[in-house]
C-alpha positions in Angstrom: 2.3 13.8 23.3 0.4 16.1 21.0 1.8 19.6 20.5 0.0 22.8 19.3 -0.3 23.6 15.7 2.4 25.8 14.2 1.6 29.1 12.5 4.3 28.9 9.8 4.2 32.6 8.9 4.6 33.9 12.5 6.5 30.9 14.0 4.0 30.7 16.8 2.5 27.5 18.3 -1.3 27.8 18.3 -3.6 26.2 20.8 -5.3 23.0 19.6 -8.7 22.6 21.4 -8.8 18.8 20.8 -6.2 16.2 21.2 -4.2 18.2 23.8 -3.2 14.9 25.3 -2.7 12.9 22.1 -3.9 13.0 18.5 -4.2 9.5 17.0 -4.6 8.7 13.3 -6.5 5.8 11.7 -6.5 4.7 8.1 -9.9 3.0 7.5 -11.2 1.0 4.5 -13.4 3.4 2.5 -16.6 1.4 3.1 -16.1 1.0 6.9 -18.9 2.4 8.9 -18.1 0.9 12.4 -14.6 1.8 13.3 -15.1 5.5 13.8 -18.1 5.3 16.2 -16.5 2.5 18.2 -13.1 4.2 18.5 -14.8 7.4 19.6 -16.6 5.4 22.3 -13.2 4.5 23.7 -11.8 8.0 23.6 -10.0 9.1 26.7 -10.1 12.7 27.9 -7.7 14.9 25.9 -7.4 12.3 23.1 -8.7 12.9 19.6 -9.0 10.4 16.7 -8.5 11.5 13.1 -9.4 9.4 10.1 -8.2 8.8 6.6 -9.5 6.3 4.1 -7.9 3.7 1.7 -9.9 2.3 -1.2 -11.5 -1.0 0.0 -15.1 -1.9 -0.4 -14.9 -5.7 -0.9 -12.6 -8.1 1.0 -11.4 -9.6 -2.3 -7.9 -10.6 -3.0 -7.5 -7.8 -5.6 -8.7 -5.0 -3.3 -6.7 -6.2 -0.3 -3.5 -6.3 -2.3 -4.0 -2.7 -3.4 -4.2 -1.5 0.2 -0.4 -1.9 0.5 0.0 0.7 -2.3 -2.7 3.1 -1.1 -1.9 3.2 2.6 1.5 5.1 2.4 -0.1 7.6 0.0 -3.1 8.3 2.2 -1.0 8.3 5.3 0.8 11.5 4.1 -2.6 13.3 4.2 -3.4 12.1 7.6 0.1 13.2 8.8 -0.9 16.8 8.0 -3.1 16.7 11.1 0.2 16.2 13.1 -1.0 12.9 14.6 1.3 11.1 17.1 0.8 7.8 15.4 -1.1 6.2 12.4 -2.7 2.8 12.4 -3.8 0.9 9.3 -7.2 0.1 10.9 -8.1 -2.9 8.8 -7.5 -6.4 10.2 -7.6 -8.3 7.0 -5.4 -6.0 5.0 -2.7 -6.1 7.7 -2.6 -9.9 8.2 -3.2 -10.9 4.6 0.3 -12.1 3.7 1.2 -13.6 7.2 4.6 -13.5 8.8 5.8 -10.0 9.5 3.6 -8.4 6.8 2.0 -6.3 9.5 5.4 -4.8 10.4 6.3 -4.2 6.8 3.1 -2.2 6.3 3.9 -0.2 9.4 7.3 0.6 8.1 6.0 1.7 4.7 3.4 4.0 6.3 6.0 5.4 8.8 8.5 6.2 6.0 5.9 7.8 3.8 4.2 9.9 6.5 7.0 10.6 9.0 4.7 9.3 11.8 5.0 6.3 14.1 2.9 3.6 12.5 1.3 0.3 13.2 -1.7 -1.9 12.2 -4.8 -3.6 13.6 -3.3 -7.0 13.1 -0.3 -6.0 15.2 -2.6 -4.7 17.8 -4.5 -7.9 18.0 -1.4 -10.0 18.5 -0.1 -7.6 21.2 -3.5 -7.8 22.9 -3.4 -11.6 22.9 0.1 -11.7 24.3 -0.9 -9.2 27.0 -3.7 -11.5 28.0 -1.6 -14.6 27.8 -3.8 -16.1 25.1 -1.8 -18.8 23.3 -4.9 -20.7 22.0 -7.9 -18.8 20.7 -11.3 -19.2 19.2 -12.1 -16.8 16.3 -15.3 -15.3 15.0 -15.1 -13.4 11.7 -17.3 -12.1 8.9 -14.8 -13.3 6.3 -14.9 -15.8 3.5 -12.9 -19.0 3.8 -9.8 -17.7 2.0 -9.4 -14.9 4.5 -10.0 -17.2 7.5 -7.3 -19.4 6.2 -4.9 -16.5 6.0 -5.9 -15.3 9.5 -5.1 -18.8 10.9 -1.7 -18.7 9.2 -0.9 -15.2 10.5 -1.8 -16.1 14.1 0.2 -19.3 13.8 3.2 -17.3 12.5 2.9 -15.2 15.7 2.8 -18.3 17.9 -0.9 -18.3 18.6 -2.9 -21.5 17.8 -6.5 -21.3 16.6 -8.8 -23.8 18.4 -11.9 -23.1 16.4 -12.9 -20.5 13.7 -16.2 -19.5 12.2 -16.6 -17.1 9.3 -19.8 -15.6 7.8 -18.5 -15.6 4.1 -19.1 -11.9 3.8 -16.9 -9.7 1.5 -18.8 -6.5 2.3 -21.6 -5.3 4.6 -20.1 -6.6 7.8 -21.6 -3.7 9.7 -25.1 -5.0 8.9 -24.7 -8.0 11.3 -26.4 -7.1 14.5 -24.5 -7.2 17.9 -27.0 -9.7 19.1 -26.2 -12.1 16.3 -22.4 -11.6 16.9 -23.0 -12.3 20.6 -24.8 -15.6 19.8 -22.3 -16.7 17.2 -19.4 -15.9 19.6 -20.9 -18.2 22.2 -21.2 -21.0 19.6 -17.6 -20.8 18.4 -16.0 -20.5 21.8 -14.1 -23.7 22.6 -13.4 -25.0 26.1 -9.7 -25.5 25.2 -9.3 -21.9 24.0 -7.9 -19.3 26.5 -9.8 -16.4 24.9 -11.9 -15.3 21.9 -11.0 -13.0 19.1 -13.8 -11.2 17.1 -12.1 -10.0 13.9 -12.8 -7.1 11.6 -13.0 -3.3 12.3 -16.4 -3.1 10.5 -17.9 -5.9 12.7 -20.0 -4.1 15.4 -18.9 -5.9 18.6 -17.8 -3.3 21.1 -21.2 -3.1 22.8 -21.3 -6.8 23.7 -17.8 -7.0 25.0 -18.5 -6.8 28.8 -21.5 -9.2 28.6 -19.7 -11.7 26.5 -16.6 -11.8 28.8 -18.9 -12.2 31.8 -20.8 -15.1 30.1 -17.8 -16.9 28.7 -15.5 -16.3 31.7 -12.7 -15.7 29.2 -11.0 -12.6 27.8 -12.2 -11.2 24.5 -10.2 -9.3 21.9 -11.9 -7.3 19.1 -10.2 -5.5 16.3 -11.3 -2.0 17.3 -10.7 -2.6 21.0 -7.2 -3.8 20.4 -6.5 -0.9 17.9 -7.4 1.8 20.5 -5.4 -0.1 23.2 -2.3 -0.2 21.1 -2.5 3.4 20.0 -2.8 4.5 23.6 0.3 2.4 24.4 2.2 4.3 21.7 0.9 7.6 23.0 1.7 6.8 26.6 -2.0 7.3 27.6 -3.2 5.0 30.3 -7.0 4.7 29.7 -7.6 2.0 32.4 -10.0 4.4 34.1 -12.5 4.0 31.2 -13.8 0.9 33.0 -14.6 -2.7 32.5 -16.9 -2.3 29.6 -14.0 -2.6 27.2 -12.8 -5.9 28.5 -10.1 -7.4 30.6 -7.5 -6.0 28.1 -8.4 -2.4 29.1 -8.5 -3.2 32.8 -4.8 -4.0 32.5 -4.2 -0.5 31.2 -2.1 0.5 28.2 1.3 0.2 29.8 4.3 -1.6 28.5 6.4 -1.6 25.4 4.1 -1.7 22.3 4.8 -4.5 19.7 4.4 -4.3 16.0 5.2 -0.6 15.8 7.5 1.2 13.4 9.0 4.3 15.0 10.3 7.3 13.1 13.6 8.8 14.5 13.2 12.3 16.0 14.5 15.0 13.7 
């Protein structure tokens, strides 16, 4: 729960006009143009989103590896806004090494910033578990080496990938139209899969969620949808009343114990 800002000279708590319910922080890749507008579309009353950036223009191995160094540094700046939690809002950077790499990143951000921390990769896994998706089809904008890492990461978390399609993009993911994403998602969806995952926080897919779920008859998880859902879980905000346009995941509400989160002890 967000508190007012502190006037350090007078010792008074000042009123904060935004985020009186919760202030949520997101660390985005520097070239990302999709996450901010999509997250703000999912903003519940009394919640504010606040953004920092980590240097990442191309989804190359070299740039992805540097995110682990940059994220703790940039998180300290975001913590100055007194956010309730910080999420590394980049799917690829948080699943890149597989295993519990997502939790290791969350720990490094939490220890640097003093804020509760998580990542989009953790949010995606938590969303799939909440929806009982154990076998999934995947659509991504990624090149093959990242798709391979994504399959490995999901397998490490106990989720089997039935089919996966990537677009071999290292940058410019936001230029793919929602209509094209919709058609590609229909193509990649496999009958044996229990759901569909659309990966990447710069892949503009929020607007097609409701139609795609209706047409496929299966739950859909997207990177930004799962990110907001997990942040609301951490903040204790139930945003179920925002409606069906954000998928079956949101209709379940943001209750339960969040996974993939590193908490900072109260001081």
